[in-house]
Short mmCIF file of the C-alpha atoms (twelve columns), coordinates in Angstrom:
data_MODEL
# 
_entry.id   MODEL 
# 
loop_
_atom_site.group_PDB 
_atom_site.id 
_atom_site.type_symbol 
_atom_site.label_atom_id 
_atom_site.label_alt_id 
_atom_site.label_comp_id 
_atom_site.label_asym_id 
_atom_site.label_seq_id 
_atom_site.Cartn_x 
_atom_site.Cartn_y 
_atom_site.Cartn_z 
_atom_site.pdbx_PDB_model_num 
ATOM 1   C CA . UNK A 1   -70.746 -65.073 -114.217 1 
ATOM 2   C CA . UNK A 2   -68.285 -62.792 -113.113 1 
ATOM 3   C CA . UNK A 3   -67.310 -59.482 -114.487 1 
ATOM 4   C CA . UNK A 4   -64.457 -59.701 -116.068 1 
ATOM 5   C CA . UNK A 5   -60.902 -58.647 -114.669 1 
ATOM 6   C CA . UNK A 6   -57.639 -57.773 -116.108 1 
ATOM 7   C CA . UNK A 7   -54.124 -60.344 -115.447 1 
ATOM 8   C CA . UNK A 8   -53.302 -59.223 -112.308 1 
ATOM 9   C CA . UNK A 9   -49.807 -60.339 -111.212 1 
ATOM 10  C CA . UNK A 10  -48.520 -59.922 -107.735 1 
ATOM 11  C CA . UNK A 11  -45.463 -60.008 -105.788 1 
ATOM 12  C CA . UNK A 12  -44.441 -60.203 -102.299 1 
ATOM 13  C CA . UNK A 13  -42.104 -57.844 -100.936 1 
ATOM 14  C CA . UNK A 14  -39.089 -58.578 -98.598  1 
ATOM 15  C CA . UNK A 15  -38.799 -54.923 -96.923  1 
ATOM 16  C CA . UNK A 16  -40.229 -54.354 -93.988  1 
ATOM 17  C CA . UNK A 17  -41.875 -51.011 -95.116  1 
ATOM 18  C CA . UNK A 18  -43.595 -52.534 -97.924  1 
ATOM 19  C CA . UNK A 19  -46.413 -55.230 -98.313  1 
ATOM 20  C CA . UNK A 20  -46.876 -56.360 -101.723 1 
ATOM 21  C CA . UNK A 21  -46.976 -55.157 -105.644 1 
ATOM 22  C CA . UNK A 22  -49.372 -55.744 -107.406 1 
ATOM 23  C CA . UNK A 23  -49.196 -54.799 -111.580 1 
ATOM 24  C CA . UNK A 24  -52.485 -55.244 -113.520 1 
ATOM 25  C CA . UNK A 25  -52.195 -55.363 -117.366 1 
ATOM 26  C CA . UNK A 26  -55.150 -54.887 -119.728 1 
ATOM 27  C CA . UNK A 27  -56.438 -54.679 -123.521 1 
ATOM 28  C CA . UNK A 28  -60.347 -54.043 -123.669 1 
ATOM 29  C CA . UNK A 29  -61.925 -54.318 -126.784 1 
ATOM 30  C CA . UNK A 30  -63.013 -51.186 -128.475 1 
ATOM 31  C CA . UNK A 31  -66.004 -49.743 -126.789 1 
ATOM 32  C CA . UNK A 32  -66.117 -51.749 -123.735 1 
ATOM 33  C CA . UNK A 33  -64.875 -51.098 -120.299 1 
ATOM 34  C CA . UNK A 34  -64.161 -53.065 -117.133 1 
ATOM 35  C CA . UNK A 35  -65.381 -51.949 -113.801 1 
ATOM 36  C CA . UNK A 36  -63.432 -52.771 -110.973 1 
ATOM 37  C CA . UNK A 37  -64.734 -52.475 -107.751 1 
ATOM 38  C CA . UNK A 38  -62.560 -53.154 -104.391 1 
ATOM 39  C CA . UNK A 39  -62.430 -51.971 -100.599 1 
ATOM 40  C CA . UNK A 40  -58.858 -51.839 -100.104 1 
ATOM 41  C CA . UNK A 41  -56.927 -52.596 -96.849  1 
ATOM 42  C CA . UNK A 42  -56.069 -49.715 -94.953  1 
ATOM 43  C CA . UNK A 43  -52.737 -49.018 -96.115  1 
ATOM 44  C CA . UNK A 44  -51.232 -46.007 -98.480  1 
ATOM 45  C CA . UNK A 45  -50.470 -46.847 -102.144 1 
ATOM 46  C CA . UNK A 46  -48.227 -45.846 -104.561 1 
ATOM 47  C CA . UNK A 47  -49.443 -46.482 -108.116 1 
ATOM 48  C CA . UNK A 48  -47.664 -45.608 -111.131 1 
ATOM 49  C CA . UNK A 49  -49.257 -45.984 -114.937 1 
ATOM 50  C CA . UNK A 50  -48.263 -44.956 -118.328 1 
ATOM 51  C CA . UNK A 51  -50.520 -41.828 -117.694 1 
ATOM 52  C CA . UNK A 52  -50.212 -40.750 -113.898 1 
ATOM 53  C CA . UNK A 53  -48.328 -41.360 -110.919 1 
ATOM 54  C CA . UNK A 54  -49.974 -41.160 -107.362 1 
ATOM 55  C CA . UNK A 55  -49.574 -41.490 -103.672 1 
ATOM 56  C CA . UNK A 56  -52.757 -42.508 -102.043 1 
ATOM 57  C CA . UNK A 57  -54.603 -42.622 -98.812  1 
ATOM 58  C CA . UNK A 58  -56.618 -45.018 -97.467  1 
ATOM 59  C CA . UNK A 59  -60.046 -45.129 -99.040  1 
ATOM 60  C CA . UNK A 60  -62.883 -45.112 -96.900  1 
ATOM 61  C CA . UNK A 61  -65.738 -46.599 -99.537  1 
ATOM 62  C CA . UNK A 62  -65.672 -48.699 -102.497 1 
ATOM 63  C CA . UNK A 63  -63.058 -47.431 -105.042 1 
ATOM 64  C CA . UNK A 64  -64.147 -47.780 -108.163 1 
ATOM 65  C CA . UNK A 65  -62.337 -48.118 -111.843 1 
ATOM 66  C CA . UNK A 66  -63.639 -47.986 -115.078 1 
ATOM 67  C CA . UNK A 67  -60.935 -49.761 -117.721 1 
ATOM 68  C CA . UNK A 68  -60.477 -49.278 -121.286 1 
ATOM 69  C CA . UNK A 69  -58.205 -49.564 -124.011 1 
ATOM 70  C CA . UNK A 70  -55.026 -51.244 -123.704 1 
ATOM 71  C CA . UNK A 71  -52.736 -50.368 -120.309 1 
ATOM 72  C CA . UNK A 72  -50.705 -51.022 -117.135 1 
ATOM 73  C CA . UNK A 73  -50.265 -49.977 -113.207 1 
ATOM 74  C CA . UNK A 74  -47.734 -50.647 -111.186 1 
ATOM 75  C CA . UNK A 75  -48.931 -50.476 -107.431 1 
ATOM 76  C CA . UNK A 76  -47.413 -50.944 -104.221 1 
ATOM 77  C CA . UNK A 77  -49.384 -51.448 -100.826 1 
ATOM 78  C CA . UNK A 78  -47.291 -50.081 -97.808  1 
ATOM 79  C CA . UNK A 79  -47.103 -51.368 -94.505  1 
ATOM 80  C CA . UNK A 80  -49.971 -49.467 -92.520  1 
ATOM 81  C CA . UNK A 81  -47.211 -47.477 -90.699  1 
ATOM 82  C CA . UNK A 82  -45.387 -46.213 -94.172  1 
ATOM 83  C CA . UNK A 83  -47.144 -43.774 -95.340  1 
ATOM 84  C CA . UNK A 84  -46.410 -41.350 -92.324  1 
ATOM 85  C CA . UNK A 85  -43.316 -41.044 -92.904  1 
ATOM 86  C CA . UNK A 86  -43.704 -40.311 -96.817  1 
ATOM 87  C CA . UNK A 87  -46.339 -38.129 -96.568  1 
ATOM 88  C CA . UNK A 88  -44.386 -35.703 -93.629  1 
ATOM 89  C CA . UNK A 89  -47.515 -35.593 -91.915  1 
ATOM 90  C CA . UNK A 90  -50.762 -37.333 -90.170  1 
ATOM 91  C CA . UNK A 91  -52.438 -39.600 -92.558  1 
ATOM 92  C CA . UNK A 92  -55.544 -38.570 -91.858  1 
ATOM 93  C CA . UNK A 93  -54.773 -35.597 -93.887  1 
ATOM 94  C CA . UNK A 94  -55.017 -37.587 -97.333  1 
ATOM 95  C CA . UNK A 95  -58.197 -40.068 -96.450  1 
ATOM 96  C CA . UNK A 96  -60.021 -40.465 -99.451  1 
ATOM 97  C CA . UNK A 97  -57.369 -38.685 -101.319 1 
ATOM 98  C CA . UNK A 98  -53.799 -38.587 -103.080 1 
ATOM 99  C CA . UNK A 99  -51.014 -36.827 -104.352 1 
ATOM 100 C CA . UNK A 100 -48.749 -36.566 -107.505 1 
ATOM 101 C CA . UNK A 101 -45.779 -38.573 -106.532 1 
ATOM 102 C CA . UNK A 102 -43.734 -35.975 -107.730 1 
ATOM 103 C CA . UNK A 103 -45.707 -33.739 -104.871 1 
ATOM 104 C CA . UNK A 104 -43.602 -36.038 -102.134 1 
ATOM 105 C CA . UNK A 105 -40.717 -34.599 -100.639 1 
ATOM 106 C CA . UNK A 106 -39.234 -37.706 -98.864  1 
ATOM 107 C CA . UNK A 107 -38.485 -39.064 -101.996 1 
ATOM 108 C CA . UNK A 108 -37.717 -38.024 -105.370 1 
ATOM 109 C CA . UNK A 109 -40.985 -39.064 -107.428 1 
ATOM 110 C CA . UNK A 110 -40.016 -37.654 -110.608 1 
ATOM 111 C CA . UNK A 111 -37.549 -40.174 -111.234 1 
ATOM 112 C CA . UNK A 112 -39.122 -43.350 -109.577 1 
ATOM 113 C CA . UNK A 113 -41.562 -42.932 -112.240 1 
ATOM 114 C CA . UNK A 114 -39.444 -41.948 -115.019 1 
ATOM 115 C CA . UNK A 115 -37.869 -45.886 -113.835 1 
ATOM 116 C CA . UNK A 116 -40.564 -47.477 -113.186 1 
ATOM 117 C CA . UNK A 117 -42.091 -46.699 -116.890 1 
ATOM 118 C CA . UNK A 118 -38.786 -47.325 -118.466 1 
ATOM 119 C CA . UNK A 119 -38.994 -50.604 -116.843 1 
ATOM 120 C CA . UNK A 120 -42.725 -51.249 -117.917 1 
ATOM 121 C CA . UNK A 121 -42.479 -50.119 -121.612 1 
ATOM 122 C CA . UNK A 122 -41.101 -53.249 -123.421 1 
ATOM 123 C CA . UNK A 123 -43.380 -55.883 -122.295 1 
ATOM 124 C CA . UNK A 124 -45.909 -54.705 -119.196 1 
ATOM 125 C CA . UNK A 125 -46.455 -58.556 -118.520 1 
ATOM 126 C CA . UNK A 126 -42.853 -59.355 -117.903 1 
ATOM 127 C CA . UNK A 127 -42.397 -60.429 -114.107 1 
ATOM 128 C CA . UNK A 128 -38.711 -59.512 -114.342 1 
ATOM 129 C CA . UNK A 129 -39.611 -56.057 -115.266 1 
ATOM 130 C CA . UNK A 130 -42.161 -55.912 -112.369 1 
ATOM 131 C CA . UNK A 131 -39.813 -57.266 -109.681 1 
ATOM 132 C CA . UNK A 132 -37.253 -54.531 -110.981 1 
ATOM 133 C CA . UNK A 133 -39.881 -51.889 -110.240 1 
ATOM 134 C CA . UNK A 134 -40.600 -53.621 -107.100 1 
ATOM 135 C CA . UNK A 135 -36.419 -53.177 -105.953 1 
ATOM 136 C CA . UNK A 136 -36.734 -49.703 -107.072 1 
ATOM 137 C CA . UNK A 137 -39.655 -48.616 -104.825 1 
ATOM 138 C CA . UNK A 138 -38.217 -50.772 -101.923 1 
ATOM 139 C CA . UNK A 139 -35.435 -49.119 -102.286 1 
ATOM 140 C CA . UNK A 140 -36.384 -45.621 -101.949 1 
ATOM 141 C CA . UNK A 141 -38.868 -46.327 -99.175  1 
ATOM 142 C CA . UNK A 142 -36.726 -47.985 -96.898  1 
ATOM 143 C CA . UNK A 143 -34.509 -44.661 -97.715  1 
ATOM 144 C CA . UNK A 144 -37.043 -43.046 -95.729  1 
ATOM 145 C CA . UNK A 145 -39.068 -45.341 -93.612  1 
ATOM 146 C CA . UNK A 146 -37.218 -45.604 -89.999  1 
ATOM 147 C CA . UNK A 147 -38.693 -49.075 -88.110  1 
ATOM 148 C CA . UNK A 148 -39.359 -48.174 -84.464  1 
ATOM 149 C CA . UNK A 149 -41.240 -49.340 -81.781  1 
ATOM 150 C CA . UNK A 150 -44.803 -47.314 -82.804  1 
ATOM 151 C CA . UNK A 151 -44.314 -48.544 -86.336  1 
ATOM 152 C CA . UNK A 152 -43.738 -52.114 -84.981  1 
ATOM 153 C CA . UNK A 153 -47.636 -51.700 -82.880  1 
ATOM 154 C CA . UNK A 154 -49.342 -49.967 -85.624  1 
ATOM 155 C CA . UNK A 155 -48.777 -52.745 -87.563  1 
ATOM 156 C CA . UNK A 156 -49.311 -55.620 -85.154  1 
ATOM 157 C CA . UNK A 157 -52.538 -54.147 -84.568  1 
ATOM 158 C CA . UNK A 158 -53.944 -54.038 -88.143  1 
ATOM 159 C CA . UNK A 159 -52.017 -57.734 -88.765  1 
ATOM 160 C CA . UNK A 160 -54.414 -58.796 -85.992  1 
ATOM 161 C CA . UNK A 161 -57.604 -57.475 -87.283  1 
ATOM 162 C CA . UNK A 162 -56.704 -58.764 -90.727  1 
ATOM 163 C CA . UNK A 163 -56.438 -62.483 -89.377  1 
ATOM 164 C CA . UNK A 164 -58.773 -62.932 -86.441  1 
ATOM 165 C CA . UNK A 165 -62.040 -62.889 -87.400  1 
ATOM 166 C CA . UNK A 166 -62.859 -63.305 -83.566  1 
ATOM 167 C CA . UNK A 167 -61.999 -59.978 -82.678  1 
ATOM 168 C CA . UNK A 168 -64.966 -57.738 -83.256  1 
ATOM 169 C CA . UNK A 169 -64.269 -55.123 -80.616  1 
ATOM 170 C CA . UNK A 170 -61.859 -52.497 -79.885  1 
ATOM 171 C CA . UNK A 171 -61.500 -53.241 -76.343  1 
ATOM 172 C CA . UNK A 172 -60.385 -56.904 -77.205  1 
ATOM 173 C CA . UNK A 173 -58.004 -55.235 -79.611  1 
ATOM 174 C CA . UNK A 174 -56.427 -53.005 -76.540  1 
ATOM 175 C CA . UNK A 175 -56.464 -55.621 -74.015  1 
ATOM 176 C CA . UNK A 176 -54.473 -57.874 -76.714  1 
ATOM 177 C CA . UNK A 177 -52.033 -55.109 -76.604  1 
ATOM 178 C CA . UNK A 178 -51.976 -53.342 -73.195  1 
ATOM 179 C CA . UNK A 179 -52.585 -50.345 -74.703  1 
ATOM 180 C CA . UNK A 180 -55.487 -47.531 -73.589  1 
ATOM 181 C CA . UNK A 181 -57.692 -46.758 -76.416  1 
ATOM 182 C CA . UNK A 182 -57.287 -43.154 -76.556  1 
ATOM 183 C CA . UNK A 183 -53.338 -44.083 -77.598  1 
ATOM 184 C CA . UNK A 184 -54.597 -46.417 -79.947  1 
ATOM 185 C CA . UNK A 185 -57.370 -44.042 -81.229  1 
ATOM 186 C CA . UNK A 186 -54.625 -41.543 -81.540  1 
ATOM 187 C CA . UNK A 187 -51.895 -43.569 -82.969  1 
ATOM 188 C CA . UNK A 188 -54.019 -44.994 -85.573  1 
ATOM 189 C CA . UNK A 189 -55.685 -41.648 -87.235  1 
ATOM 190 C CA . UNK A 190 -51.564 -40.648 -86.829  1 
ATOM 191 C CA . UNK A 191 -49.847 -43.156 -89.035  1 
ATOM 192 C CA . UNK A 192 -53.250 -44.635 -91.204  1 
ATOM 193 C CA . UNK A 193 -55.792 -41.971 -90.947  1 
ATOM 194 C CA . UNK A 194 -58.440 -44.124 -89.754  1 
ATOM 195 C CA . UNK A 195 -59.827 -45.304 -86.114  1 
ATOM 196 C CA . UNK A 196 -59.863 -48.716 -84.477  1 
ATOM 197 C CA . UNK A 197 -63.111 -48.983 -84.592  1 
ATOM 198 C CA . UNK A 198 -63.235 -48.475 -88.613  1 
ATOM 199 C CA . UNK A 199 -60.253 -51.086 -88.628  1 
ATOM 200 C CA . UNK A 200 -62.651 -53.705 -87.503  1 
ATOM 201 C CA . UNK A 201 -65.654 -53.382 -89.756  1 
ATOM 202 C CA . UNK A 202 -63.408 -52.647 -92.801  1 
ATOM 203 C CA . UNK A 203 -62.646 -56.282 -92.188  1 
ATOM 204 C CA . UNK A 204 -65.765 -57.607 -91.676  1 
ATOM 205 C CA . UNK A 205 -66.776 -55.739 -95.207  1 
ATOM 206 C CA . UNK A 206 -64.082 -57.067 -97.059  1 
ATOM 207 C CA . UNK A 207 -64.772 -60.885 -96.090  1 
ATOM 208 C CA . UNK A 208 -68.563 -59.821 -97.059  1 
ATOM 209 C CA . UNK A 209 -67.574 -58.211 -100.555 1 
ATOM 210 C CA . UNK A 210 -64.651 -61.611 -100.965 1 
ATOM 211 C CA . UNK A 211 -68.238 -63.714 -100.750 1 
ATOM 212 C CA . UNK A 212 -70.447 -61.764 -102.395 1 
ATOM 213 C CA . UNK A 213 -68.092 -61.627 -105.297 1 
ATOM 214 C CA . UNK A 214 -66.982 -65.184 -105.291 1 
ATOM 215 C CA . UNK A 215 -69.988 -66.723 -104.122 1 
ATOM 216 C CA . UNK A 216 -73.266 -64.622 -105.478 1 
ATOM 217 C CA . UNK A 217 -75.567 -67.567 -104.910 1 
ATOM 218 C CA . UNK A 218 -74.947 -67.390 -101.117 1 
ATOM 219 C CA . UNK A 219 -78.056 -66.551 -98.795  1 
ATOM 220 C CA . UNK A 220 -77.915 -62.840 -97.277  1 
ATOM 221 C CA . UNK A 221 -78.951 -63.852 -93.627  1 
ATOM 222 C CA . UNK A 222 -76.259 -66.410 -93.615  1 
ATOM 223 C CA . UNK A 223 -73.545 -64.627 -94.887  1 
ATOM 224 C CA . UNK A 224 -74.693 -61.905 -92.048  1 
ATOM 225 C CA . UNK A 225 -74.681 -64.687 -89.636  1 
ATOM 226 C CA . UNK A 226 -70.881 -65.846 -90.310  1 
ATOM 227 C CA . UNK A 227 -70.084 -62.491 -90.076  1 
ATOM 228 C CA . UNK A 228 -71.348 -62.356 -86.919  1 
ATOM 229 C CA . UNK A 229 -73.843 -59.349 -87.406  1 
ATOM 230 C CA . UNK A 230 -76.993 -59.419 -84.796  1 
ATOM 231 C CA . UNK A 231 -79.638 -59.943 -88.372  1 
ATOM 232 C CA . UNK A 232 -79.768 -59.212 -92.010  1 
ATOM 233 C CA . UNK A 233 -80.604 -55.311 -91.509  1 
ATOM 234 C CA . UNK A 234 -77.649 -54.168 -89.473  1 
ATOM 235 C CA . UNK A 235 -75.328 -55.875 -91.833  1 
ATOM 236 C CA . UNK A 236 -77.243 -54.239 -94.909  1 
ATOM 237 C CA . UNK A 237 -77.268 -51.117 -93.034  1 
ATOM 238 C CA . UNK A 238 -72.980 -51.329 -92.291  1 
ATOM 239 C CA . UNK A 239 -72.575 -52.445 -96.065  1 
ATOM 240 C CA . UNK A 240 -74.670 -49.895 -97.650  1 
ATOM 241 C CA . UNK A 241 -73.290 -46.732 -95.593  1 
ATOM 242 C CA . UNK A 242 -69.352 -47.795 -96.117  1 
ATOM 243 C CA . UNK A 243 -70.051 -49.345 -99.911  1 
ATOM 244 C CA . UNK A 244 -72.737 -46.738 -101.229 1 
ATOM 245 C CA . UNK A 245 -75.025 -49.902 -102.363 1 
ATOM 246 C CA . UNK A 246 -76.699 -52.759 -100.814 1 
ATOM 247 C CA . UNK A 247 -75.300 -56.323 -100.489 1 
ATOM 248 C CA . UNK A 248 -77.332 -57.533 -103.101 1 
ATOM 249 C CA . UNK A 249 -76.361 -54.274 -105.279 1 
ATOM 250 C CA . UNK A 250 -72.897 -54.672 -105.128 1 
ATOM 251 C CA . UNK A 251 -73.110 -58.609 -106.082 1 
ATOM 252 C CA . UNK A 252 -75.197 -57.704 -108.776 1 
ATOM 253 C CA . UNK A 253 -72.613 -54.809 -109.832 1 
ATOM 254 C CA . UNK A 254 -69.573 -57.366 -108.975 1 
ATOM 255 C CA . UNK A 255 -71.073 -60.260 -111.258 1 
ATOM 256 C CA . UNK A 256 -72.612 -58.830 -114.257 1 
ATOM 257 C CA . UNK A 257 -70.399 -58.073 -117.561 1 
ATOM 258 C CA . UNK A 258 -70.990 -54.622 -118.590 1 
ATOM 259 C CA . UNK A 259 -73.396 -53.857 -121.301 1 
ATOM 260 C CA . UNK A 260 -75.528 -56.728 -120.353 1 
# 
């Protein structure tokens, strides 16, 4: 049985600087909590709730949140290249960390937060309110983020890694884009905060986490082989080093309701 999860509304974005928005809304019985564990994609995030408003850098490990009571959050995933212009310095400085949205000098975080909370106040399930919030974020981000060849390259590299499971080595990535490995490393370190090798490994581990959550009876040795690992031991070491628990431990945590 899968661990419970709140309803999550998802909305695509037409902005070249924004990927999509997601809106979880929860109402959890008193005395209970729902653990939410994810391996995030390598993008900066803007997240506003009734109690906080934050700008997040890339999380290199497993993100874990315990939901309780009643609440909502409005989140926006930016394109991989879009975080740097908003932060105003290398995104490597915000890896595994976050800032209050009002601390970004590139946009008026306090005004944006107030506008989103106002739109969400009446009914957090209202998809029209969600789209209004997304339009607010798109306008704020588009006013700051300018597209250039470097941004296009970063986003194209990330898209290639996400969509091409046959890509397992950094050399393949460099050959495909005609770029030297050192230049690619510097570019991703500045614009996202991670290395090309990390990017490829994260894609494989995201696939693994998805399979462990949705197909809990799958044999781990078979999953390791499907993901291109030489053996199950290699897969287990890789997964454990990033997630902080073994694949079998993650599977139990992801599919066992709290309190059972």
